[in-house]
C-alpha positions as CSV (number, residue, x, y, z in Angstrom):
1,M,104.9,131.4,105.1
2,S,102.5,132.2,107.5
3,P,102.3,130.9,111.1
4,L,98.7,129.5,110.0
5,I,100.3,127.5,107.0
6,E,103.1,126.5,108.9
7,R,100.5,125.1,111.7
8,L,98.4,123.6,109.2
9,Q,101.2,121.6,107.1
10,S,103.0,120.5,110.5
11,Y,99.7,119.3,111.4
12,M,99.5,117.0,108.7
13,R,102.7,115.5,109.0
14,R,101.9,114.7,112.7
15,A,98.4,113.2,111.8
16,A,99.8,111.2,108.7
17,A,102.5,109.7,111.0
18,Q,100.2,108.3,113.4
19,R,97.7,106.6,110.7
20,Y,100.5,105.3,108.5
21,G,103.8,104.2,108.2
22,S,106.8,106.8,107.9
23,H,109.4,106.3,105.2
24,P,112.0,109.2,105.2
25,V,113.3,109.7,101.7
26,P,115.1,113.6,102.5
27,P,113.7,115.8,101.5
28,F,110.4,114.0,101.4
29,T,108.8,111.8,103.9
30,V,106.4,109.1,102.2
31,F,103.4,107.8,104.2
32,L,102.0,104.5,103.5
33,H,98.6,102.8,104.7
34,P,100.1,99.3,106.4
35,F,97.6,97.4,104.0
36,D,95.5,99.5,101.9
37,P,96.9,100.4,98.3
38,L,94.2,103.1,97.8
39,I,95.9,106.2,96.4
40,Y,94.2,108.7,98.6
41,F,95.9,106.7,101.6
42,N,99.3,106.7,100.4
43,Y,101.4,109.9,99.8
44,A,104.5,111.8,100.4
45,I,105.0,115.3,101.9
46,P,107.9,117.7,101.8
47,D,109.7,117.7,105.0
48,G,110.0,121.5,104.5
49,P,110.7,124.5,101.7
50,L,113.0,122.7,99.0
51,M,116.4,124.1,97.7
52,G,118.5,122.6,95.3
53,D,117.9,119.7,92.9
54,V,115.7,116.8,93.9
55,R,115.8,114.7,90.9
56,E,117.8,111.9,93.0
57,P,115.4,112.1,96.0
58,L,112.3,111.8,93.6
59,R,114.0,108.6,92.0
60,R,114.2,107.2,95.3
61,L,111.1,108.2,96.6
62,R,109.7,106.3,93.1
63,E,111.3,103.3,94.5
64,E,110.1,103.5,97.7
65,F,106.4,103.5,96.6
66,Q,106.8,100.9,94.0
67,R,108.8,98.4,96.2
68,R,105.2,98.6,98.4
69,G,103.1,98.1,95.5
70,R,101.7,101.8,95.9
71,V,101.4,104.5,93.1
72,P,103.7,107.4,93.6
73,R,101.7,110.3,94.9
74,F,102.0,113.8,96.9
75,E,99.6,115.9,99.4
76,Y,100.9,119.2,100.2
77,V,100.2,122.6,100.9
78,S,101.4,124.5,97.9
79,E,102.9,127.3,99.6
80,L,105.3,125.2,101.6
81,A,107.4,124.1,98.2
82,P,106.0,126.6,95.4
83,G,108.5,125.1,92.7
84,L,107.9,121.3,93.5
85,A,104.7,121.3,91.0
86,D,106.7,122.2,88.0
87,T,109.4,119.6,89.3
88,L,107.1,116.7,89.4
89,R,105.6,117.7,86.1
90,A,109.2,117.3,84.4
91,A,109.6,114.2,86.5
92,G,106.3,112.6,85.0
93,F,103.8,113.5,87.8
94,R,100.3,115.3,86.8
95,Q,98.4,117.2,88.9
96,E,95.7,115.3,90.2
97,A,93.7,117.9,91.6
98,E,93.8,121.6,93.9
99,A,91.9,121.8,96.9
100,R,90.9,124.3,98.9
101,V,91.9,124.2,102.2
102,M,89.2,125.6,104.7
103,V,89.4,126.4,108.1
104,C,86.7,126.7,111.2
105,T,86.9,128.0,114.9
106,P,84.8,128.2,117.5
107,E,84.0,131.8,116.8
108,T,83.3,131.4,113.0
109,F,81.2,127.8,113.7
110,T,77.8,128.2,112.6
111,P,75.6,125.3,113.6
112,V,73.3,123.6,111.0
113,A,70.2,121.9,112.2
114,V,69.7,118.1,111.4
115,P,67.2,117.3,108.7
116,E,64.4,115.2,109.4
117,G,64.7,111.5,108.8
118,L,68.5,112.1,109.5
119,V,69.9,110.1,112.6
120,L,73.5,111.0,113.3
121,S,75.8,108.4,115.4
122,V,78.9,109.5,116.8
123,L,81.7,106.3,116.9
124,T,84.2,106.0,119.4
125,S,87.1,103.0,119.9
126,S,84.4,101.2,122.0
127,A,81.8,101.2,118.9
128,P,80.2,97.9,117.7
129,R,82.8,96.5,114.9
130,E,79.2,96.3,112.8
131,E,78.8,99.8,113.2
132,V,82.2,100.4,112.1
133,R,81.9,98.4,109.1
134,A,79.0,100.3,107.9
135,Y,81.1,103.6,108.1
136,C,83.9,102.2,106.7
137,T,81.9,100.9,103.8
138,T,79.8,103.8,103.3
139,A,83.1,106.1,103.1
140,R,84.7,103.9,100.5
141,R,81.5,103.5,98.4
142,G,80.9,107.4,98.6
143,F,84.5,107.9,97.4
144,S,84.6,105.2,94.9
145,P,80.7,104.4,93.8
146,D,81.6,102.3,90.9
147,E,84.2,99.7,93.0
148,P,82.3,97.1,95.0
149,Y,83.6,97.1,98.6
150,E,83.1,95.5,101.8
151,A,85.1,96.6,104.8
152,S,87.7,94.0,105.9
153,E,88.2,93.0,109.5
154,E,91.4,94.5,109.6
155,E,90.1,97.9,108.3
156,I,87.7,97.7,110.8
157,S,90.2,97.2,113.6
158,K,92.6,99.9,112.2
159,T,89.8,102.3,112.4
160,L,88.8,101.4,115.8
161,E,92.4,102.1,116.8
162,D,92.0,105.3,115.0
163,L,88.7,106.1,117.1
164,A,90.9,106.2,120.1
165,R,91.2,109.8,119.9
166,G,89.3,110.5,116.8
167,R,86.0,110.4,116.2
168,A,83.5,109.1,113.1
169,M,79.9,109.6,112.5
170,V,77.7,107.7,110.5
171,G,74.3,109.5,109.4
172,R,71.6,107.3,108.5
173,V,68.0,107.7,106.7
174,E,65.4,105.0,107.3
175,G,68.1,103.2,109.0
176,E,70.3,103.2,106.0
177,P,73.5,104.5,106.2
178,A,73.7,107.4,103.8
179,V,76.5,109.9,105.0
180,V,79.7,109.5,106.9
181,G,82.6,111.7,108.1
182,M,85.4,111.6,110.7
183,F,87.8,114.0,112.6
184,T,91.3,113.0,113.1
185,P,93.0,112.7,116.4
186,P,93.4,116.6,118.0
187,S,96.8,117.6,118.2
188,E,98.3,121.1,119.6
189,G,94.6,122.4,119.3
190,I,94.2,121.3,115.5
191,A,92.1,118.3,113.9
192,E,91.1,117.5,110.6
193,L,87.6,117.2,109.2
194,G,87.6,114.3,106.3
195,G,86.2,111.6,104.6
196,V,82.5,113.3,104.6
197,A,80.8,111.2,102.0
198,T,77.3,111.0,100.9
199,L,76.1,107.9,99.0
200,E,74.8,109.2,95.4
201,R,71.5,108.7,96.0
202,F,71.1,110.6,99.0
203,R,72.8,113.7,98.0
204,K,71.1,117.2,97.2
205,R,69.5,116.8,100.7
206,G,71.6,118.6,103.3
207,L,73.0,115.5,105.1
208,G,76.7,116.2,104.4
209,T,76.2,120.0,105.8
210,A,74.3,118.3,108.9
211,L,77.1,116.0,109.6
212,T,79.8,118.4,109.2
213,S,77.8,120.6,111.8
214,R,77.7,118.0,114.2
215,L,81.2,117.0,113.8
216,A,82.8,120.3,114.5
217,Q,80.8,120.8,117.5
218,E,82.0,117.1,118.4
219,A,85.7,118.4,117.7
220,F,85.0,121.8,119.9
221,A,83.5,120.1,122.8
222,R,87.3,118.2,122.6
223,G,88.9,121.2,123.0
224,V,90.0,122.1,119.4
225,D,90.4,125.7,118.1
226,L,91.3,125.0,114.9
227,L,89.4,122.6,112.4
228,F,90.4,122.3,109.0
229,L,89.4,120.3,105.6
230,S,90.5,120.3,102.0
231,T,88.0,120.4,99.4
232,I,87.9,120.0,95.5
233,T,84.9,121.7,94.3
234,E,83.6,124.9,94.9
235,E,80.1,123.4,95.6
236,A,81.4,121.7,98.5
237,G,83.5,124.6,99.5
238,R,79.9,126.6,99.8
239,I,78.6,123.4,101.8
240,Y,81.0,124.1,104.4
241,E,80.9,128.0,104.4
242,R,77.5,127.4,105.6
243,V,78.7,125.7,108.8
244,G,81.6,128.3,109.3
245,F,84.7,127.3,107.4
246,R,86.5,129.8,105.6
247,F,89.2,129.8,103.1
248,A,93.0,129.4,104.0
249,T,95.3,128.1,101.4
250,R,95.5,125.8,98.5
251,M,97.1,121.9,98.5
252,L,97.8,120.2,95.4
253,F,97.6,116.3,94.9
254,M,100.4,115.1,92.2
255,V,100.3,111.9,91.2
256,E,102.4,109.5,88.8
257,G,101.2,110.2,85.4
258,S,100.8,106.4,84.7
259,H,97.7,106.1,87.0
260,P,94.7,106.6,85.2
261,E,92.3,109.4,86.1
262,G,89.9,109.0,88.6
263,A,87.5,111.2,91.2
264,V,89.5,112.8,94.2
265,L,86.4,113.5,96.8
266,P,83.1,113.3,96.2
267,V,80.4,116.2,96.5
268,T,79.0,116.0,100.1
269,G,75.6,117.8,100.1
């Protein structure tokens, strides 16, 4: 495994441990959101390359998820554990998605102009709660457009905690929240850009590209030398390429087969 891949997966573990509760089930670690059961906030990562029979650890891992009312799920760089996907399928999991992991550095970064009419606001831990509410609600509706949702006070407080070192951004069109995104707290020069979501009626206007560009600028200004993201669709990948992101590796998202099908990430354009 290349140093870049090791660096990326190591960061993903550290970032998950900062945001969620960590529950060791060797050779895996389960990361669970403290109150939100949404599958995208609850998942396991292998602790390293796997050796031997993992059927018993998988049984215990399932119990850990189910005891806490969560759907068993994995997110991991496929190069970390090449045979795990087949093992999970045999254990009743299915591949939810395969994502392209893309990286951007200050050298590859290409700024994109903000379209006329889009107003971008950076959110920090001192942001007004109503602005954070707009961010959280827009993000959830971008990922799950058919789900009626309003951010809870608990989610707003948790997001403000996360913004002590990370940053979020809200883009408004004519005063209405239209696009959001964030990057996680930097660690050892790495941060992850995620949650870039454009509400359906505002897509195909370049809003996600512009917001991604501004988030990257914010990250690099704070000392990040490697910004990465995961994208499901080729269309979204082309959007990120305009900002200077380049393909690095692939991630697998595996979920227990009984969970209903659903979209993983919205198109961000």
